[in-house]
VMD Tcl script that draws the C-alpha trace (Angstrom):
set ca {
  {0.77 30.69 -5.04}
  {2.10 27.81 -2.98}
  {0.25 27.13 0.20}
  {-0.14 24.63 2.99}
  {-3.57 23.31 3.84}
  {-5.24 24.20 7.10}
  {-3.47 22.42 9.95}
  {-4.95 19.09 11.02}
  {-4.38 17.65 14.47}
  {-2.19 14.55 14.04}
  {-0.49 12.78 16.90}
  {3.10 12.45 15.72}
  {6.29 11.96 17.62}
  {8.85 14.74 17.49}
  {11.12 12.56 15.37}
  {8.42 11.92 12.76}
  {7.29 15.55 12.75}
  {10.80 16.86 12.15}
  {11.41 14.29 9.43}
  {8.19 15.27 7.65}
  {9.06 18.96 7.84}
  {12.45 18.28 6.29}
  {11.12 16.03 3.50}
  {8.26 18.39 2.62}
  {10.60 21.39 2.57}
  {12.92 19.61 0.14}
  {10.17 18.29 -2.13}
  {7.87 21.31 -2.40}
  {10.49 23.33 -4.34}
  {10.43 20.77 -7.18}
  {8.45 22.05 -10.16}
  {6.73 18.71 -10.75}
  {5.40 18.41 -7.17}
  {1.90 19.86 -6.80}
  {0.86 18.27 -3.54}
  {2.10 16.18 -0.62}
  {-0.09 14.14 1.70}
  {0.52 11.83 4.64}
  {-1.45 8.57 4.55}
  {-1.26 5.13 6.11}
  {-0.88 4.29 9.79}
  {0.74 7.62 10.65}
  {-2.29 9.43 9.26}
  {-4.89 7.07 10.76}
  {-3.28 7.20 14.18}
  {-2.69 3.44 14.51}
  {1.06 3.46 13.91}
  {3.51 1.66 16.17}
  {7.09 2.66 16.89}
  {8.43 0.58 13.99}
  {5.95 1.96 11.44}
  {7.35 3.79 8.44}
  {5.98 6.93 6.84}
  {3.79 6.94 3.72}
  {3.69 10.06 1.57}
  {1.54 10.63 -1.50}
  {3.10 12.98 -4.04}
  {0.86 14.62 -6.61}
  {3.24 14.68 -9.56}
  {2.79 16.75 -12.74}
  {5.21 14.62 -14.76}
  {3.59 12.53 -17.46}
  {3.44 8.86 -16.42}
  {0.47 6.53 -16.46}
  {0.78 4.55 -13.23}
  {1.83 5.39 -9.71}
  {5.25 4.32 -8.54}
  {6.86 4.15 -5.14}
  {10.39 4.96 -4.09}
  {11.77 4.34 -0.61}
  {14.06 6.82 1.05}
  {15.60 7.06 4.49}
  {15.24 10.33 6.34}
  {15.91 11.09 9.97}
  {16.38 7.40 10.68}
  {12.91 6.60 9.32}
  {11.91 4.68 6.20}
  {9.70 6.86 4.02}
  {7.72 5.37 1.14}
  {7.13 8.11 -1.42}
  {4.13 7.23 -3.60}
  {4.17 9.30 -6.80}
  {0.69 9.70 -8.32}
  {0.21 11.37 -11.72}
  {-1.70 14.65 -11.47}
  {-4.04 13.65 -14.31}
  {-5.50 10.98 -12.02}
  {-7.40 13.57 -10.01}
  {-9.28 14.75 -13.09}
  {-10.98 11.35 -13.22}
  {-11.79 8.67 -13.28}
  {-9.81 8.16 -10.08}
  {-8.34 4.62 -9.92}
  {-9.86 2.60 -7.05}
  {-6.43 1.87 -5.55}
  {-6.10 5.58 -4.72}
  {-9.38 5.82 -2.78}
  {-8.20 5.02 0.71}
  {-4.99 7.00 0.36}
  {-6.99 10.10 -0.58}
  {-9.68 9.44 2.03}
  {-7.35 9.09 5.02}
  {-4.70 11.52 3.82}
  {-3.56 14.51 5.85}
  {-2.48 17.25 3.45}
  {0.97 18.69 4.14}
  {1.37 20.80 1.02}
  {-0.95 21.85 -1.78}
  {0.19 24.12 -4.57}
  {-3.09 24.85 -6.31}
  {-5.87 23.31 -4.18}
  {-5.97 20.23 -6.42}
  {-5.18 17.80 -3.62}
  {-7.56 19.48 -1.19}
  {-10.46 19.45 -3.63}
  {-9.84 15.80 -4.50}
  {-9.73 14.81 -0.82}
  {-13.02 16.62 -0.20}
  {-14.58 14.77 -3.13}
  {-13.32 11.44 -1.84}
  {-14.56 12.21 1.69}
  {-18.07 12.50 0.24}
  {-17.94 9.52 -2.11}
  {-15.69 6.95 -0.38}
  {-18.52 5.13 1.37}
  {-21.07 5.51 -1.41}
  {-22.49 2.32 -3.01}
  {-21.12 3.42 -6.39}
  {-17.56 3.85 -5.13}
  {-17.64 0.63 -3.12}
  {-18.79 -1.18 -6.26}
  {-15.81 0.20 -8.18}
  {-13.33 -0.99 -5.55}
  {-14.93 -4.41 -5.09}
  {-15.01 -4.96 -8.85}
  {-11.25 -4.36 -8.93}
  {-10.73 -7.02 -6.22}
  {-12.98 -9.49 -8.05}
  {-11.03 -8.98 -11.29}
  {-7.73 -9.46 -9.45}
  {-9.06 -12.62 -7.84}
  {-10.19 -13.95 -11.21}
  {-6.70 -13.37 -12.67}
  {-5.03 -15.27 -9.81}
  {-7.60 -18.07 -10.07}
  {-6.86 -18.44 -13.79}
  {-3.16 -18.67 -13.01}
  {-3.84 -21.27 -10.32}
  {-5.91 -23.35 -12.75}
  {-3.23 -23.10 -15.43}
  {-0.50 -24.12 -12.99}
  {-2.60 -27.05 -11.76}
  {-3.11 -28.27 -15.33}
  {0.69 -28.28 -15.73}
  {0.95 -30.23 -12.45}
  {2.85 -27.31 -10.93}
  {1.09 -27.80 -7.62}
  {3.21 -25.39 -5.59}
  {2.50 -22.47 -7.94}
  {-1.17 -23.47 -8.06}
  {-1.30 -23.36 -4.27}
  {0.30 -19.90 -4.10}
  {-2.01 -18.45 -6.78}
  {-5.06 -19.99 -5.14}
  {-4.23 -18.30 -1.83}
  {-3.69 -14.98 -3.64}
  {-7.09 -15.40 -5.33}
  {-8.70 -16.10 -1.96}
  {-7.12 -13.04 -0.37}
  {-8.32 -10.81 -3.21}
  {-11.92 -12.00 -3.01}
  {-11.95 -11.67 0.79}
  {-10.96 -8.01 0.39}
  {-14.51 -7.48 -0.89}
  {-15.77 -8.14 2.66}
  {-13.36 -5.57 4.07}
  {-14.51 -3.01 1.51}
  {-18.20 -3.54 2.23}
  {-17.50 -3.36 5.97}
  {-15.71 -0.04 5.32}
  {-12.70 -1.16 7.32}
  {-9.49 0.75 6.51}
  {-7.13 -1.34 4.40}
  {-3.69 -2.08 5.73}
  {-1.33 -4.74 4.41}
  {0.18 -5.16 7.86}
  {-3.27 -5.55 9.45}
  {-5.03 -7.57 6.78}
  {-5.86 -10.43 9.15}
  {-7.14 -8.09 11.83}
  {-9.42 -6.26 9.37}
  {-10.60 -9.51 7.79}
  {-11.45 -10.90 11.24}
  {-13.41 -7.75 12.10}
  {-15.24 -7.76 8.76}
  {-16.28 -11.42 8.95}
  {-17.62 -10.79 12.46}
  {-19.68 -7.84 11.21}
  {-21.41 -10.07 8.68}
  {-21.52 -13.15 10.93}
  {-19.39 -15.24 8.58}
  {-16.48 -15.96 10.93}
  {-16.12 -19.41 9.38}
  {-14.63 -17.73 6.28}
  {-11.84 -16.32 8.42}
  {-11.11 -19.73 9.87}
  {-11.12 -21.36 6.44}
  {-8.68 -18.75 5.13}
  {-6.27 -19.36 8.02}
  {-6.49 -23.10 7.42}
  {-6.01 -22.85 3.64}
  {-3.06 -20.46 3.89}
  {-1.44 -22.45 6.69}
  {-1.52 -19.46 9.02}
  {-3.40 -21.46 11.62}
  {-0.14 -23.31 12.25}
  {1.94 -20.17 12.75}
  {3.69 -19.84 16.10}
  {6.52 -17.74 17.49}
  {9.22 -20.29 16.69}
  {8.15 -20.86 13.07}
  {7.73 -17.15 12.39}
  {11.13 -16.39 13.91}
  {12.67 -19.08 11.71}
  {11.04 -17.67 8.55}
  {12.10 -14.10 9.33}
  {15.66 -15.28 9.89}
  {15.59 -17.18 6.60}
  {14.31 -14.11 4.80}
  {17.12 -11.96 6.19}
  {19.68 -14.53 5.09}
  {18.24 -14.66 1.57}
  {18.02 -10.86 1.45}
  {21.69 -10.48 2.40}
  {22.78 -13.05 -0.19}
  {20.70 -11.40 -2.91}
  {22.11 -7.98 -2.03}
  {25.67 -9.30 -2.39}
  {24.79 -11.01 -5.68}
  {23.13 -7.86 -6.99}
  {26.21 -5.76 -6.20}
  {28.44 -8.29 -7.94}
  {26.18 -8.37 -10.99}
  {26.06 -4.59 -11.08}
  {29.86 -4.41 -10.95}
  {30.23 -6.98 -13.74}
  {27.72 -5.10 -15.88}
  {29.53 -1.78 -15.40}
  {32.85 -3.39 -16.35}
  {31.25 -4.92 -19.44}
  {29.79 -1.59 -20.50}
  {33.10 0.18 -19.96}
  {34.93 -2.51 -21.88}
}
mol new
graphics top color blue
foreach p $ca { graphics top sphere $p radius 0.5 }
foreach p [lrange $ca 0 end-1] q [lrange $ca 1 end] { graphics top cylinder $p $q radius 0.2 }
display resetview
C-alpha cells in the first residue's frame, strides 16, 4: 500500500510547499516511482530565496547510474535526481550518502526509502563510511592529477592548470568529510574554511584560494564573468536550436 512517511517539521515557504505537493502528487502515481525525498538546502534549512529544490526519486527502472533532470514547477527550478532502486540493496554508492542522510521523506511506497535513511542515519558518521567517501575523493583527485600531468607533458598549460585545480578541490573534500560538514556545491568554500579551522590547517584554505585565483575575486570581476556566461549561454542556446532544426530537416529529407 502506498504511504507517506511520518511528517517531519521543515520550514518551507508556502510557494515551495505547494510546489512540492503538486510534484509529489504527479510523480507518486507512476509505477516506477517507489519513493520521493527532499534533500539539499531546502531539507537542511539553509536555503535562500533563490535556492532551487532537490528531489531524490527512488526509481524501479533498470539503469546503473543516477541521472538528473531539471523541471520548472510553480516558478521554481526543481532538480529531480533519479536513483535506481537496486542501489539501496547495497553497496550504497558514496555519492548517495549525504542525500540519504539529510533527506526528508515525502513519499514511500514500500518502506524502502525509510529503512535506507534509518540505516544511513546510523552509519553516516562511522569511520567505515567516512573511509568509503574519502577514498572516492582520493580516486577522483588522482584521476584529475593524471590528466593535469598528461596535459603538462603536451605543453597544454591551460588544461593542466584546470585539472590541477580540480585535483586540489577533490583532495580537499577529504577534510570536509572528516569534519562531517554537510557538502554543498554552492557553499564549498564556506565548508572548506570551517573544516580547515577545525583541524588548525587554515593555511590550506589560503593556498587553495591563491592557486585557484579566487583570492583576486571582487564584485566587479564576478559581475563581468556572470555577464559573460549569460552571453555565451544565450549564443549556445540559439546555436543548439539551429542545429536541432537542421538535424530534423536532414532526417525528414
